[in-house]
PDB file of N, CA, C and O in Angstrom:
ATOM      1  N   MET A   1     103.944  88.611 128.667  1.00  0.00           N
ATOM      2  CA  MET A   1     103.912  89.147 127.324  1.00  0.00           C
ATOM      3  C   MET A   1     102.750  88.495 126.584  1.00  0.00           C
ATOM      4  O   MET A   1     102.507  87.296 126.719  1.00  0.00           O
ATOM      5  N   LYS A   2     102.036  89.297 125.803  1.00  0.00           N
ATOM      6  CA  LYS A   2     100.945  88.810 124.964  1.00  0.00           C
ATOM      7  C   LYS A   2     101.324  89.028 123.507  1.00  0.00           C
ATOM      8  O   LYS A   2     101.938  90.037 123.158  1.00  0.00           O
ATOM      9  N   THR A   3     100.957  88.085 122.669  1.00  0.00           N
ATOM     10  CA  THR A   3     101.154  88.247 121.227  1.00  0.00           C
ATOM     11  C   THR A   3      99.880  87.823 120.511  1.00  0.00           C
ATOM     12  O   THR A   3      99.097  87.021 121.021  1.00  0.00           O
ATOM     13  N   ARG A   4      99.692  88.376 119.324  1.00  0.00           N
ATOM     14  CA  ARG A   4      98.610  87.955 118.448  1.00  0.00           C
ATOM     15  C   ARG A   4      98.992  88.318 117.020  1.00  0.00           C
ATOM     16  O   ARG A   4      99.784  89.233 116.794  1.00  0.00           O
ATOM     17  N   THR A   5      98.432  87.605 116.072  1.00  0.00           N
ATOM     18  CA  THR A   5      98.691  87.918 114.669  1.00  0.00           C
ATOM     19  C   THR A   5      97.400  88.389 114.021  1.00  0.00           C
ATOM     20  O   THR A   5      96.296  88.042 114.440  1.00  0.00           O
ATOM     21  N   GLU A   6      97.583  89.188 112.990  1.00  0.00           N
ATOM     22  CA  GLU A   6      96.445  89.758 112.267  1.00  0.00           C
ATOM     23  C   GLU A   6      96.874  89.985 110.825  1.00  0.00           C
ATOM     24  O   GLU A   6      98.019  90.350 110.560  1.00  0.00           O
ATOM     25  N   LYS A   7      95.962  89.772 109.907  1.00  0.00           N
ATOM     26  CA  LYS A   7      96.212  90.058 108.498  1.00  0.00           C
ATOM     27  C   LYS A   7      95.830  91.515 108.246  1.00  0.00           C
ATOM     28  O   LYS A   7      94.703  91.919 108.532  1.00  0.00           O
ATOM     29  N   VAL A   8      96.762  92.304 107.711  1.00  0.00           N
ATOM     30  CA  VAL A   8      96.525  93.711 107.384  1.00  0.00           C
ATOM     31  C   VAL A   8      96.835  93.863 105.895  1.00  0.00           C
ATOM     32  O   VAL A   8      97.996  93.833 105.489  1.00  0.00           O
ATOM     33  N   GLY A   9      95.794  94.023 105.093  1.00  0.00           N
ATOM     34  CA  GLY A   9      96.001  94.043 103.640  1.00  0.00           C
ATOM     35  C   GLY A   9      96.565  92.698 103.231  1.00  0.00           C
ATOM     36  O   GLY A   9      95.970  91.658 103.516  1.00  0.00           O
ATOM     37  N   ASP A  10      97.719  92.711 102.560  1.00  0.00           N
ATOM     38  CA  ASP A  10      98.349  91.450 102.169  1.00  0.00           C
ATOM     39  C   ASP A  10      99.509  91.085 103.099  1.00  0.00           C
ATOM     40  O   ASP A  10     100.291  90.187 102.786  1.00  0.00           O
ATOM     41  N   ALA A  11      99.625  91.767 104.229  1.00  0.00           N
ATOM     42  CA  ALA A  11     100.734  91.515 105.157  1.00  0.00           C
ATOM     43  C   ALA A  11     100.246  90.833 106.428  1.00  0.00           C
ATOM     44  O   ALA A  11      99.150  91.103 106.920  1.00  0.00           O
ATOM     45  N   GLN A  12     101.080  89.950 106.943  1.00  0.00           N
ATOM     46  CA  GLN A  12     100.857  89.341 108.248  1.00  0.00           C
ATOM     47  C   GLN A  12     101.520  90.245 109.286  1.00  0.00           C
ATOM     48  O   GLN A  12     102.660  90.668 109.098  1.00  0.00           O
ATOM     49  N   VAL A  13     100.808  90.546 110.389  1.00  0.00           N
ATOM     50  CA  VAL A  13     101.338  91.425 111.435  1.00  0.00           C
ATOM     51  C   VAL A  13     101.339  90.671 112.752  1.00  0.00           C
ATOM     52  O   VAL A  13     100.334  90.073 113.137  1.00  0.00           O
ATOM     53  N   LEU A  14     102.469  90.701 113.441  1.00  0.00           N
ATOM     54  CA  LEU A  14     102.588  90.166 114.792  1.00  0.00           C
ATOM     55  C   LEU A  14     102.536  91.346 115.755  1.00  0.00           C
ATOM     56  O   LEU A  14     103.414  92.209 115.724  1.00  0.00           O
ATOM     57  N   PHE A  15     101.510  91.392 116.614  1.00  0.00           N
ATOM     58  CA  PHE A  15     101.400  92.414 117.652  1.00  0.00           C
ATOM     59  C   PHE A  15     101.958  91.847 118.949  1.00  0.00           C
ATOM     60  O   PHE A  15     101.720  90.685 119.278  1.00  0.00           O
ATOM     61  N   VAL A  16     102.703  92.670 119.687  1.00  0.00           N
ATOM     62  CA  VAL A  16     103.319  92.271 120.949  1.00  0.00           C
ATOM     63  C   VAL A  16     102.955  93.299 122.006  1.00  0.00           C
ATOM     64  O   VAL A  16     102.900  94.497 121.728  1.00  0.00           O
ATOM     65  N   GLU A  17     102.705  92.820 123.228  1.00  0.00           N
ATOM     66  CA  GLU A  17     102.383  93.719 124.332  1.00  0.00           C
ATOM     67  C   GLU A  17     103.012  93.173 125.613  1.00  0.00           C
ATOM     68  O   GLU A  17     102.959  91.972 125.878  1.00  0.00           O
ATOM     69  N   THR A  18     103.609  94.071 126.403  1.00  0.00           N
ATOM     70  CA  THR A  18     104.147  93.675 127.699  1.00  0.00           C
ATOM     71  C   THR A  18     104.070  94.857 128.655  1.00  0.00           C
ATOM     72  O   THR A  18     104.057  96.013 128.232  1.00  0.00           O
ATOM     73  N   ARG A  19     104.019  94.559 129.927  1.00  0.00           N
ATOM     74  CA  ARG A  19     103.939  95.585 130.977  1.00  0.00           C
ATOM     75  C   ARG A  19     104.848  95.173 132.125  1.00  0.00           C
ATOM     76  O   ARG A  19     105.160  93.995 132.294  1.00  0.00           O
ATOM     77  N   GLY A  20     105.271  96.160 132.912  1.00  0.00           N
ATOM     78  CA  GLY A  20     106.070  95.836 134.090  1.00  0.00           C
ATOM     79  C   GLY A  20     107.105  96.895 134.368  1.00  0.00           C
ATOM     80  O   GLY A  20     106.925  98.067 134.039  1.00  0.00           O
ATOM     81  N   THR A  21     108.202  96.465 134.985  1.00  0.00           N
ATOM     82  CA  THR A  21     109.313  97.363 135.300  1.00  0.00           C
ATOM     83  C   THR A  21     110.356  97.232 134.204  1.00  0.00           C
ATOM     84  O   THR A  21     110.963  96.173 134.041  1.00  0.00           O
ATOM     85  N   PHE A  22     110.564  98.296 133.459  1.00  0.00           N
ATOM     86  CA  PHE A  22     111.578  98.319 132.419  1.00  0.00           C
ATOM     87  C   PHE A  22     112.844  98.933 132.996  1.00  0.00           C
ATOM     88  O   PHE A  22     112.785  99.730 133.933  1.00  0.00           O
ATOM     89  N   MET A  23     113.971  98.565 132.442  1.00  0.00           N
ATOM     90  CA  MET A  23     115.248  99.099 132.895  1.00  0.00           C
ATOM     91  C   MET A  23     115.735 100.119 131.866  1.00  0.00           C
ATOM     92  O   MET A  23     115.817  99.821 130.675  1.00  0.00           O
ATOM     93  N   SER A  24     116.054 101.311 132.336  1.00  0.00           N
ATOM     94  CA  SER A  24     116.478 102.409 131.478  1.00  0.00           C
ATOM     95  C   SER A  24     117.964 102.667 131.695  1.00  0.00           C
ATOM     96  O   SER A  24     118.484 102.447 132.789  1.00  0.00           O
ATOM     97  N   GLY A  25     118.637 103.127 130.664  1.00  0.00           N
ATOM     98  CA  GLY A  25     120.055 103.468 130.789  1.00  0.00           C
ATOM     99  C   GLY A  25     120.941 102.262 130.545  1.00  0.00           C
ATOM    100  O   GLY A  25     120.545 101.303 129.883  1.00  0.00           O
ATOM    101  N   GLY A  26     122.160 102.328 131.096  1.00  0.00           N
ATOM    102  CA  GLY A  26     123.109 101.243 130.931  1.00  0.00           C
ATOM    103  C   GLY A  26     123.972 101.355 129.694  1.00  0.00           C
ATOM    104  O   GLY A  26     124.874 100.541 129.495  1.00  0.00           O
ATOM    105  N   MET A  27     123.715 102.345 128.860  1.00  0.00           N
ATOM    106  CA  MET A  27     124.522 102.538 127.651  1.00  0.00           C
ATOM    107  C   MET A  27     125.738 103.385 127.993  1.00  0.00           C
ATOM    108  O   MET A  27     125.615 104.403 128.675  1.00  0.00           O
ATOM    109  N   MET A  28     126.876 102.984 127.536  1.00  0.00           N
ATOM    110  CA  MET A  28     128.115 103.755 127.685  1.00  0.00           C
ATOM    111  C   MET A  28     128.360 104.176 129.136  1.00  0.00           C
ATOM    112  O   MET A  28     128.762 105.308 129.407  1.00  0.00           O
ATOM    113  N   GLY A  29     128.110 103.241 130.067  1.00  0.00           N
ATOM    114  CA  GLY A  29     128.406 103.497 131.469  1.00  0.00           C
ATOM    115  C   GLY A  29     127.314 104.208 132.238  1.00  0.00           C
ATOM    116  O   GLY A  29     127.480 104.471 133.429  1.00  0.00           O
ATOM    117  N   ASP A  30     126.179 104.535 131.583  1.00  0.00           N
ATOM    118  CA  ASP A  30     125.072 105.169 132.299  1.00  0.00           C
ATOM    119  C   ASP A  30     124.564 104.240 133.392  1.00  0.00           C
ATOM    120  O   ASP A  30     124.657 103.018 133.278  1.00  0.00           O
ATOM    121  N   GLN A  31     124.033 104.826 134.438  1.00  0.00           N
ATOM    122  CA  GLN A  31     123.429 104.048 135.510  1.00  0.00           C
ATOM    123  C   GLN A  31     122.121 103.429 135.011  1.00  0.00           C
ATOM    124  O   GLN A  31     121.350 104.079 134.305  1.00  0.00           O
ATOM    125  N   VAL A  32     121.882 102.183 135.380  1.00  0.00           N
ATOM    126  CA  VAL A  32     120.632 101.510 135.043  1.00  0.00           C
ATOM    127  C   VAL A  32     119.588 101.919 136.070  1.00  0.00           C
ATOM    128  O   VAL A  32     119.812 101.802 137.275  1.00  0.00           O
ATOM    129  N   VAL A  33     118.439 102.403 135.585  1.00  0.00           N
ATOM    130  CA  VAL A  33     117.381 102.909 136.455  1.00  0.00           C
ATOM    131  C   VAL A  33     116.102 102.124 136.184  1.00  0.00           C
ATOM    132  O   VAL A  33     115.641 102.083 135.043  1.00  0.00           O
ATOM    133  N   PRO A  34     115.513 101.493 137.216  1.00  0.00           N
ATOM    134  CA  PRO A  34     114.241 100.798 137.005  1.00  0.00           C
ATOM    135  C   PRO A  34     113.094 101.783 136.773  1.00  0.00           C
ATOM    136  O   PRO A  34     113.015 102.825 137.424  1.00  0.00           O
ATOM    137  N   LYS A  35     112.218 101.440 135.846  1.00  0.00           N
ATOM    138  CA  LYS A  35     111.051 102.269 135.510  1.00  0.00           C
ATOM    139  C   LYS A  35     109.791 101.425 135.727  1.00  0.00           C
ATOM    140  O   LYS A  35     109.285 100.828 134.777  1.00  0.00           O
ATOM    141  N   PRO A  36     109.275 101.365 136.966  1.00  0.00           N
ATOM    142  CA  PRO A  36     108.062 100.580 137.206  1.00  0.00           C
ATOM    143  C   PRO A  36     106.857 101.228 136.520  1.00  0.00           C
ATOM    144  O   PRO A  36     106.857 102.428 136.245  1.00  0.00           O
ATOM    145  N   GLY A  37     105.842 100.423 136.253  1.00  0.00           N
ATOM    146  CA  GLY A  37     104.624 100.950 135.629  1.00  0.00           C
ATOM    147  C   GLY A  37     104.793 101.282 134.169  1.00  0.00           C
ATOM    148  O   GLY A  37     104.126 102.179 133.654  1.00  0.00           O
ATOM    149  N   SER A  38     105.681 100.568 133.490  1.00  0.00           N
ATOM    150  CA  SER A  38     105.941 100.820 132.070  1.00  0.00           C
ATOM    151  C   SER A  38     105.181  99.816 131.205  1.00  0.00           C
ATOM    152  O   SER A  38     104.728  98.777 131.684  1.00  0.00           O
ATOM    153  N   ALA A  39     105.056 100.146 129.935  1.00  0.00           N
ATOM    154  CA  ALA A  39     104.396  99.244 128.983  1.00  0.00           C
ATOM    155  C   ALA A  39     105.041  99.389 127.615  1.00  0.00           C
ATOM    156  O   ALA A  39     105.662 100.406 127.307  1.00  0.00           O
ATOM    157  N   LEU A  40     104.881  98.347 126.798  1.00  0.00           N
ATOM    158  CA  LEU A  40     105.392  98.338 125.430  1.00  0.00           C
ATOM    159  C   LEU A  40     104.332  97.763 124.519  1.00  0.00           C
ATOM    160  O   LEU A  40     103.741  96.725 124.818  1.00  0.00           O
ATOM    161  N   LEU A  41     104.091  98.436 123.407  1.00  0.00           N
ATOM    162  CA  LEU A  41     103.316  97.889 122.300  1.00  0.00           C
ATOM    163  C   LEU A  41     104.282  97.779 121.131  1.00  0.00           C
ATOM    164  O   LEU A  41     105.040  98.709 120.859  1.00  0.00           O
ATOM    165  N   GLY A  42     104.258  96.660 120.448  1.00  0.00           N
ATOM    166  CA  GLY A  42     105.128  96.476 119.301  1.00  0.00           C
ATOM    167  C   GLY A  42     104.383  95.793 118.180  1.00  0.00           C
ATOM    168  O   GLY A  42     103.329  95.192 118.388  1.00  0.00           O
ATOM    169  N   ALA A  43     104.939  95.892 116.993  1.00  0.00           N
ATOM    170  CA  ALA A  43     104.363  95.218 115.832  1.00  0.00           C
ATOM    171  C   ALA A  43     105.477  94.888 114.851  1.00  0.00           C
ATOM    172  O   ALA A  43     106.395  95.681 114.641  1.00  0.00           O
ATOM    173  N   VAL A  44     105.382  93.715 114.260  1.00  0.00           N
ATOM    174  CA  VAL A  44     106.280  93.306 113.180  1.00  0.00           C
ATOM    175  C   VAL A  44     105.406  93.079 111.960  1.00  0.00           C
ATOM    176  O   VAL A  44     104.557  92.187 111.950  1.00  0.00           O
ATOM    177  N   VAL A  45     105.618  93.888 110.935  1.00  0.00           N
ATOM    178  CA  VAL A  45     104.846  93.797 109.697  1.00  0.00           C
ATOM    179  C   VAL A  45     105.720  93.097 108.663  1.00  0.00           C
ATOM    180  O   VAL A  45     106.784  93.594 108.295  1.00  0.00           O
ATOM    181  N   GLU A  46     105.262  91.940 108.200  1.00  0.00           N
ATOM    182  CA  GLU A  46     106.028  91.194 107.201  1.00  0.00           C
ATOM    183  C   GLU A  46     105.842  91.830 105.841  1.00  0.00           C
ATOM    184  O   GLU A  46     104.717  91.996 105.370  1.00  0.00           O
ATOM    185  N   GLY A  47     106.959  92.187 105.208  1.00  0.00           N
ATOM    186  CA  GLY A  47     106.920  92.759 103.875  1.00  0.00           C
ATOM    187  C   GLY A  47     107.426  91.771 102.852  1.00  0.00           C
ATOM    188  O   GLY A  47     107.917  90.705 103.223  1.00  0.00           O
ATOM    189  N   PRO A  48     107.323  92.093 101.569  1.00  0.00           N
ATOM    190  CA  PRO A  48     107.758  91.179 100.521  1.00  0.00           C
ATOM    191  C   PRO A  48     109.273  90.972 100.498  1.00  0.00           C
ATOM    192  O   PRO A  48     109.750  89.920 100.072  1.00  0.00           O
ATOM    193  N   ASP A  49     110.023  91.967 100.954  1.00  0.00           N
ATOM    194  CA  ASP A  49     111.482  91.841 100.923  1.00  0.00           C
ATOM    195  C   ASP A  49     112.137  92.095 102.277  1.00  0.00           C
ATOM    196  O   ASP A  49     113.345  91.906 102.419  1.00  0.00           O
ATOM    197  N   ALA A  50     111.362  92.518 103.272  1.00  0.00           N
ATOM    198  CA  ALA A  50     111.893  92.770 104.607  1.00  0.00           C
ATOM    199  C   ALA A  50     110.725  92.916 105.572  1.00  0.00           C
ATOM    200  O   ALA A  50     109.595  93.180 105.163  1.00  0.00           O
ATOM    201  N   SER A  51     111.011  92.743 106.848  1.00  0.00           N
ATOM    202  CA  SER A  51     109.994  92.978 107.874  1.00  0.00           C
ATOM    203  C   SER A  51     110.225  94.350 108.482  1.00  0.00           C
ATOM    204  O   SER A  51     111.365  94.800 108.604  1.00  0.00           O
ATOM    205  N   TRP A  52     109.144  95.010 108.860  1.00  0.00           N
ATOM    206  CA  TRP A  52     109.220  96.337 109.485  1.00  0.00           C
ATOM    207  C   TRP A  52     108.864  96.185 110.950  1.00  0.00           C
ATOM    208  O   TRP A  52     107.906  95.493 111.296  1.00  0.00           O
ATOM    209  N   PHE A  53     109.641  96.836 111.818  1.00  0.00           N
ATOM    210  CA  PHE A  53     109.477  96.721 113.254  1.00  0.00           C
ATOM    211  C   PHE A  53     109.052  98.072 113.837  1.00  0.00           C
ATOM    212  O   PHE A  53     109.662  99.099 113.541  1.00  0.00           O
ATOM    213  N   PHE A  54     108.003  98.064 114.666  1.00  0.00           N
ATOM    214  CA  PHE A  54     107.494  99.273 115.317  1.00  0.00           C
ATOM    215  C   PHE A  54     107.445  99.023 116.818  1.00  0.00           C
ATOM    216  O   PHE A  54     107.057  97.939 117.255  1.00  0.00           O
ATOM    217  N   LYS A  55     107.836 100.021 117.612  1.00  0.00           N
ATOM    218  CA  LYS A  55     107.842  99.877 119.063  1.00  0.00           C
ATOM    219  C   LYS A  55     107.381 101.178 119.700  1.00  0.00           C
ATOM    220  O   LYS A  55     107.803 102.262 119.298  1.00  0.00           O
ATOM    221  N   PHE A  56     106.512 101.063 120.695  1.00  0.00           N
ATOM    222  CA  PHE A  56     106.011 102.204 121.441  1.00  0.00           C
ATOM    223  C   PHE A  56     106.145 101.866 122.923  1.00  0.00           C
ATOM    224  O   PHE A  56     105.496 100.937 123.403  1.00  0.00           O
ATOM    225  N   THR A  57     106.976 102.606 123.653  1.00  0.00           N
ATOM    226  CA  THR A  57     107.164 102.377 125.081  1.00  0.00           C
ATOM    227  C   THR A  57     106.902 103.657 125.853  1.00  0.00           C
ATOM    228  O   THR A  57     107.032 104.761 125.325  1.00  0.00           O
ATOM    229  N   GLY A  58     106.532 103.486 127.109  1.00  0.00           N
ATOM    230  CA  GLY A  58     106.308 104.633 127.982  1.00  0.00           C
ATOM    231  C   GLY A  58     105.563 104.218 129.229  1.00  0.00           C
ATOM    232  O   GLY A  58     105.418 103.027 129.505  1.00  0.00           O
ATOM    233  N   PRO A  59     105.087 105.198 129.988  1.00  0.00           N
ATOM    234  CA  PRO A  59     104.277 104.876 131.160  1.00  0.00           C
ATOM    235  C   PRO A  59     103.033 104.088 130.735  1.00  0.00           C
ATOM    236  O   PRO A  59     102.436 104.371 129.696  1.00  0.00           O
ATOM    237  N   GLU A  60     102.654 103.109 131.538  1.00  0.00           N
ATOM    238  CA  GLU A  60     101.522 102.247 131.190  1.00  0.00           C
ATOM    239  C   GLU A  60     100.254 103.037 130.888  1.00  0.00           C
ATOM    240  O   GLU A  60      99.521 102.685 129.963  1.00  0.00           O
ATOM    241  N   THR A  61      99.980 104.092 131.643  1.00  0.00           N
ATOM    242  CA  THR A  61      98.760 104.872 131.399  1.00  0.00           C
ATOM    243  C   THR A  61      98.790 105.534 130.018  1.00  0.00           C
ATOM    244  O   THR A  61      97.769 105.577 129.331  1.00  0.00           O
ATOM    245  N   THR A  62      99.939 106.042 129.615  1.00  0.00           N
ATOM    246  CA  THR A  62     100.077 106.691 128.307  1.00  0.00           C
ATOM    247  C   THR A  62      99.944 105.671 127.184  1.00  0.00           C
ATOM    248  O   THR A  62      99.211 105.892 126.220  1.00  0.00           O
ATOM    249  N   VAL A  63     100.654 104.556 127.310  1.00  0.00           N
ATOM    250  CA  VAL A  63     100.628 103.528 126.267  1.00  0.00           C
ATOM    251  C   VAL A  63      99.217 102.958 126.121  1.00  0.00           C
ATOM    252  O   VAL A  63      98.737 102.768 125.004  1.00  0.00           O
ATOM    253  N   THR A  64      98.558 102.688 127.236  1.00  0.00           N
ATOM    254  CA  THR A  64      97.192 102.155 127.194  1.00  0.00           C
ATOM    255  C   THR A  64      96.245 103.152 126.527  1.00  0.00           C
ATOM    256  O   THR A  64      95.407 102.762 125.714  1.00  0.00           O
ATOM    257  N   ALA A  65      96.372 104.426 126.865  1.00  0.00           N
ATOM    258  CA  ALA A  65      95.496 105.457 126.292  1.00  0.00           C
ATOM    259  C   ALA A  65      95.696 105.609 124.788  1.00  0.00           C
ATOM    260  O   ALA A  65      94.775 106.028 124.086  1.00  0.00           O
ATOM    261  N   GLN A  66      96.890 105.273 124.277  1.00  0.00           N
ATOM    262  CA  GLN A  66      97.203 105.466 122.859  1.00  0.00           C
ATOM    263  C   GLN A  66      97.197 104.166 122.053  1.00  0.00           C
ATOM    264  O   GLN A  66      97.614 104.151 120.895  1.00  0.00           O
ATOM    265  N   ARG A  67      96.727 103.080 122.663  1.00  0.00           N
ATOM    266  CA  ARG A  67      96.703 101.780 121.976  1.00  0.00           C
ATOM    267  C   ARG A  67      95.944 101.848 120.652  1.00  0.00           C
ATOM    268  O   ARG A  67      96.449 101.372 119.635  1.00  0.00           O
ATOM    269  N   ALA A  68      94.759 102.420 120.643  1.00  0.00           N
ATOM    270  CA  ALA A  68      93.954 102.485 119.411  1.00  0.00           C
ATOM    271  C   ALA A  68      94.688 103.263 118.326  1.00  0.00           C
ATOM    272  O   ALA A  68      94.650 102.870 117.160  1.00  0.00           O
ATOM    273  N   ALA A  69      95.349 104.350 118.682  1.00  0.00           N
ATOM    274  CA  ALA A  69      96.099 105.148 117.697  1.00  0.00           C
ATOM    275  C   ALA A  69      97.278 104.360 117.150  1.00  0.00           C
ATOM    276  O   ALA A  69      97.547 104.405 115.950  1.00  0.00           O
ATOM    277  N   PHE A  70      97.989 103.634 118.017  1.00  0.00           N
ATOM    278  CA  PHE A  70      99.123 102.810 117.578  1.00  0.00           C
ATOM    279  C   PHE A  70      98.646 101.740 116.599  1.00  0.00           C
ATOM    280  O   PHE A  70      99.235 101.556 115.534  1.00  0.00           O
ATOM    281  N   GLU A  71      97.569 101.034 116.969  1.00  0.00           N
ATOM    282  CA  GLU A  71      97.073  99.975 116.097  1.00  0.00           C
ATOM    283  C   GLU A  71      96.521 100.527 114.787  1.00  0.00           C
ATOM    284  O   GLU A  71      96.658  99.884 113.747  1.00  0.00           O
ATOM    285  N   ALA A  72      95.904 101.700 114.817  1.00  0.00           N
ATOM    286  CA  ALA A  72      95.428 102.330 113.585  1.00  0.00           C
ATOM    287  C   ALA A  72      96.606 102.667 112.664  1.00  0.00           C
ATOM    288  O   ALA A  72      96.521 102.487 111.450  1.00  0.00           O
ATOM    289  N   MET A  73      97.701 103.154 113.247  1.00  0.00           N
ATOM    290  CA  MET A  73      98.894 103.449 112.448  1.00  0.00           C
ATOM    291  C   MET A  73      99.406 102.173 111.784  1.00  0.00           C
ATOM    292  O   MET A  73      99.729 102.179 110.596  1.00  0.00           O
ATOM    293  N   ILE A  74      99.483 101.080 112.545  1.00  0.00           N
ATOM    294  CA  ILE A  74      99.971  99.824 111.981  1.00  0.00           C
ATOM    295  C   ILE A  74      99.049  99.345 110.866  1.00  0.00           C
ATOM    296  O   ILE A  74      99.523  98.872 109.832  1.00  0.00           O
ATOM    297  N   ARG A  75      97.748  99.462 111.063  1.00  0.00           N
ATOM    298  CA  ARG A  75      96.796  99.013 110.022  1.00  0.00           C
ATOM    299  C   ARG A  75      96.830  99.904 108.778  1.00  0.00           C
ATOM    300  O   ARG A  75      96.289  99.526 107.739  1.00  0.00           O
ATOM    301  N   SER A  76      97.454 101.075 108.865  1.00  0.00           N
ATOM    302  CA  SER A  76      97.544 101.959 107.708  1.00  0.00           C
ATOM    303  C   SER A  76      98.776 101.692 106.851  1.00  0.00           C
ATOM    304  O   SER A  76      98.919 102.277 105.778  1.00  0.00           O
ATOM    305  N   VAL A  77      99.670 100.814 107.313  1.00  0.00           N
ATOM    306  CA  VAL A  77     100.897 100.527 106.577  1.00  0.00           C
ATOM    307  C   VAL A  77     100.547  99.858 105.247  1.00  0.00           C
ATOM    308  O   VAL A  77      99.739  98.932 105.177  1.00  0.00           O
ATOM    309  N   GLN A  78     101.191 100.370 104.197  1.00  0.00           N
ATOM    310  CA  GLN A  78     100.981  99.812 102.853  1.00  0.00           C
ATOM    311  C   GLN A  78     102.323  99.535 102.216  1.00  0.00           C
ATOM    312  O   GLN A  78     103.278 100.290 102.398  1.00  0.00           O
ATOM    313  N   HIS A  79     102.390  98.458 101.475  1.00  0.00           N
ATOM    314  CA  HIS A  79     103.603  98.163 100.715  1.00  0.00           C
ATOM    315  C   HIS A  79     103.640  99.028  99.460  1.00  0.00           C
ATOM    316  O   HIS A  79     102.612  99.269  98.826  1.00  0.00           O
ATOM    317  N   GLY A  80     104.832  99.488  99.116  1.00  0.00           N
ATOM    318  CA  GLY A  80     104.985 100.243  97.869  1.00  0.00           C
ATOM    319  C   GLY A  80     104.796  99.308  96.672  1.00  0.00           C
ATOM    320  O   GLY A  80     104.815  98.084  96.804  1.00  0.00           O
ATOM    321  N   GLY A  81     104.619  99.901  95.545  1.00  0.00           N
ATOM    322  CA  GLY A  81     104.456  99.002  94.412  1.00  0.00           C
ATOM    323  C   GLY A  81     104.229  99.678  93.136  1.00  0.00           C
ATOM    324  O   GLY A  81     104.077  99.019  92.107  1.00  0.00           O
TER     325      GLY A  81
END
């Protein structure tokens, strides 16, 4: 897992990234199915009264191809006021 922090406007953002075999299912008796070649991009945006959590998971090729779009979305977050 990789992490990094970045200042976006007046908010501190923690970016998270991981790759590997994710486990799918397991809810309410569903069978757990391994999903090799998966990836996750996440971000925690600290707000004045709460933190906002964003998560993007899927096949590694899809997540990698959309990294710039995900990060652009996170950098567009603004606090109300």
